[in-house]
C-alpha positions, -999 to +999 in steps of 0.1 A: -677+106-112-714+103-092-733+079-110-772+074-095-790+040-096-807+051-130-774+048-146-767+011-133-768-014-156-767-054-155-737-050-175-721-034-145-739-054-125-725-082-136-689-067-142-690-059-103-699-097-098-670-106-114-645-085-099-653-096-064-655-130-068-623-127-086-612-113-051-634-125-029-624-104+004-616-073-011-626-042+001-649-027-031-675+002-037-692-005-068-705+027-094-738+036-076-726+054-048-696+075-041-669+059-022-665+072+012-643+103+008-610+109+028-628+135+050-657+115+052-636+086+062-617+113+089-650+114+105-652+079+111-647+065+151-629+030+136-640+008+159-618-019+165-626-054+184-632-051+221-645-018+221-677-010+235-706-010+205-725+027+203-755+028+209-784+039+186-818+055+196-848+069+183-842+049+153-873+045+126-879+013+114-901-005+086-924-012+113-929+032+117-916+023+154-886+041+171-859+013+177-820+013+206-801-007+209-813-011+248-845-032+226-819-063+228-810-062+263-818-099+262-800-112+235-768-133+238-754-118+205-766-086+186-759-088+148-757-053+132-754-051+095-753-017+078-772-028+045-793-008+016-819-014-012-799-005-038-761-021-039-764-054-058-739-067-031-761-061-003-791-081-027-769-109-027-772-114+009-805-106+017-817-143+017-789-151+036-791-126+064-830-134+066-813-172+068-787-165+099-817-146+116-844-174+111-813-198+126-799-181+153-828-168+164-837-200+192-796-196+204-811-157+213-789-140+183-810-111+172-797-091+140-804-060+133-800-041+096-798-002+092-793+018+063-780+051+062-778+059+024-797+084+015-806+082-025-845+077-031-840+039-037-827+037-002-855+061+019-879+044+047-905+037+018-885+022-007-873+001+027-906-009+036-913-025+001-879-042+002-885-057+037-920-068+026-905-086-008-873-103+008-898-112+044-874-093+064-884-111+100-853-086+117-853-047+126-847-027+094-837+009+109-831+041+089-811+067+103-808+098+078-785+115+104-763+088+094-744+090+124-749+060+136-729+047+105-701+069+116-701+057+150-697+024+137-673+032+109-694+013+082-677+024+049-698-001+028-731-021+025-729-048+033-706-039+071-711-067+098-706-055+134-713-087+161-717-075+197-713-100+222-733-105+251-718-071+272-725-055+236-682-050+230-678-056+196-663-093+187-661-091+150-660-071+119-663-072+082-676-091+054-706-120+063-686-144+044-661-148+017-681-140-020-711-124-032-722-154-049-732-181-026-725-215-041-686-202-043-687-187-006-652-211+018-654-194+044-685-185+070-667-152+087-703-143+104-713-178+114-684-183+128-679-153+147-714-159+161-705-193+174-674-188+193-695-160+207-718-186+220-694-204+234-685-183+250-649-178+231-634-153+210-633-160+174-609-167+158-609-146+131-622-117+147-620-088+114-619-093+080-623-065+049-657-061+040-670-060+004-698-042-007-708-005-024-697+025-007-718+044+018-722+080+003-717+102+036-729+139+032 
C-alpha cells in the first residue's frame, strides 16, 4: 500500500533504523515510497562493474544550471549517488557525503547527487532548500523523467555508482555498512575510491545498497 510522507511518523523511522542496523547490508525499502515493482525492475539496465557509465545531459541542478557527465571530464573519478530528500536513510548519509566530497575534492574526485523521485518533498524547490540547509558543495541534480535512474538501474536511496577515469563503473552499492555512522565498520565507497585512485580494482566492487525504494512511475 502506498503511503505518503505525511503518514511517516517517528515510530516508523525508528523501526526502519533498527531494522537496517540489525541487517546493515540489507536491501531495504521503507514505507514512505513504493518499492520498485517487477515491471519497473524489468526496465532497468542493471549495470555491472566494468560497464561504461550512462551519461546524463541537461539535468537541472539546485543552482538552476543544466549539467552533464561531460562537465566532469577532468575528474580522476566520479561518485554518482542516487538520493532524495524525504528518505530517512538518505538523510542519514548527507553529512557523510558532504565530508567525503570535501575530503576527496583535492584528489580529483567529484561527487554528483541525482534525485529521480517525483513526490512533492523531492522536487527541485525542496531540493534547493535541502542543499542550502546541509551545505552541499557538490552537484545535486533533478531528473523528473527518471531516465537516468533507469539507465543506471538505481533502486534505492542512496544507491552509489563509482566511475573510474575512463568512466567505466568501478563500484556499485552502498556507501558503507550501516545507516548509523557510529556503527560503521566497513567503508565500501571510500575503499573503492582509494583503489581507483591507486590505479587498481576495488577489492569489494559490489554490495547491496540499503535505503528507501525509488518509485518509478
